[in-house]
C-alpha positions, 0 to 999 in steps of 0.5 A: 569476439570481444567480451563486454564487461558489466558496469562497475557496481557503484555505477550500477547503484548510481544508475538505479538511484537515478532511475528511481529519482526520475520515476518518482519526480515524474510521478509527482509531475515535477520538473527538475527545476521545481524539485530543485526549488523544493529541495535546495539541490541544484537542477544540474545536480538532480540531472546528474543524479538521474543520469547516474553520473554522480554518487549523491551523498545521503544528505542530498538524497534525504533532501530530495526524498523530503521534497518528494514526500517519500521515504528515503528508502524509496530512492534505493528501491532498484538497488536491492536484490532482483526479486519480488513476491506474488500470491495467486489464489484460485477460486475457492482457495485461500486460508480459512480462518475464524475471528472470535471477539467476545460473543461475536464470531465470523469466518474469513478467507485470507486471500493475500498478505504482502509486505515490503519494506515500505508497505503492507497489504492484505485482502480477505473475503469475510462472511458475517452471519446475523447474530446478537453480538456486534461485529468488531470495531477497528481503528488502525492505519492506512486505507481500507476498501470494502466491496459488498459481495452478497447481502446487506449490512450497516457500516459505521464510520466515525459518526456516520452510518452507511448501508452496504448492499451487494455491488456497493463499495466503500473506501476510507482512512483507517484512523477513524473508528470503523466497522460493521454495526449490524447485518440486515440479511441472514448473511453478508459477504464482503471483500476487504482490502487494507494497505498501510505504510510500514 
């Protein structure tokens, strides 16, 4: 019986880079010829890279990543060690926390915090109790998703006021001033998810 040797390390890396390039190009709905026009890298070279037949230079990969509008590191995503993290939080669990800002206080449960080289993601279940002090206002990066679970509250986004009731959701760019203005019911409970590029 003949033992099969694993492919050389360089070839494994070339194949991984090629696979990542093809996946991103296809996700952008681009042909190799269209990417060639955008990046000034020949379609033949793109085909060879995607098939793991060549070790591309950093300048070539940089041109491709700019044309695809992704960080250069995205083309190396399959070359890192084969591991990934996940968090499974069962009902009623999570890390209970309290936020105090001036006279305002609210409780929240951290459900997820996930960080990669290119992305940071967090999810919280927050409970606001009606009180005189206004909840905090935020300006950040990335995107925010809010899903109202119980109660009713007024949310400020820039110059706009949005009423959120149970079952309503809201997604927004975090760069504009945002946050709850007023809790209408005795208590308002919501899920919030934020994701941003690192």
